[in-house]
C-alpha positions in Angstrom: 29.2 -1.3 35.8 26.2 -2.7 33.7 22.7 -1.4 33.7 19.7 -3.7 32.8 17.4 -1.9 30.8 13.9 -3.5 30.9 11.8 -2.8 27.4 8.3 -2.6 28.3 7.0 -1.5 24.9 8.3 -3.9 22.4 5.6 -6.6 22.9 2.8 -3.9 22.6 4.6 -2.1 19.6 4.8 -5.8 18.0 1.1 -6.6 18.7 -0.2 -3.2 17.4 2.0 -3.7 14.2 0.4 -7.2 13.5 -3.1 -5.8 14.1 -2.3 -2.9 11.7 -0.8 -5.4 9.0 -4.1 -7.5 9.3 -6.3 -4.5 9.1 -4.3 -3.2 6.0 -4.7 -6.6 4.2 -8.4 -6.7 4.9 -8.8 -3.2 3.4 -6.6 -4.0 0.3 -8.7 -7.1 -0.4 -11.9 -5.0 -0.1 -10.7 -2.2 -2.3 -9.6 -4.7 -5.0 -12.9 -6.3 -4.7 -14.8 -3.1 -5.2 -12.5 -2.3 -8.0 -13.2 -5.6 -9.8 -17.0 -5.2 -9.1 -17.0 -1.5 -10.9 -14.9 -2.8 -13.7 -17.5 -5.2 -14.8 -19.9 -3.8 -17.5 -23.3 -5.0 -18.3 -24.0 -6.1 -21.9 -26.1 -3.8 -23.8 -29.7 -5.0 -24.1 -30.5 -6.3 -27.7 -32.1 -3.8 -30.1 -35.7 -4.5 -31.0 -36.4 -6.3 -34.3 -37.6 -3.5 -36.5 -38.5 -6.1 -39.3 -41.6 -7.0 -37.2 -44.4 -4.6 -38.0 -46.0 -4.6 -34.6 -42.5 -3.6 -33.1 -42.1 -1.0 -35.6 -45.5 0.4 -35.1 -45.2 0.6 -31.3 -41.7 2.4 -31.5 -43.0 4.6 -34.4 -45.9 5.8 -32.2 -43.8 6.1 -29.1 -41.3 8.4 -30.7 -43.5 10.4 -33.3 -46.4 11.3 -31.1 -47.0 14.5 -33.2 -47.7 12.5 -36.4 -51.0 10.8 -35.7 
């Protein structure tokens, strides 16, 4: 005697598995992009030209307000 078992859930499980795989790939790509952006460092701004008398005077007065 043979019984025929009807599998109702295999197509639904396959569809769900595909959707989860697509979602996980999107999440991985988003995390990689965010990690890449976080790893990029800005350049330090250039130091002021302290040989220029006006620049030196400005910074001296800015950082030495007690010395009038």
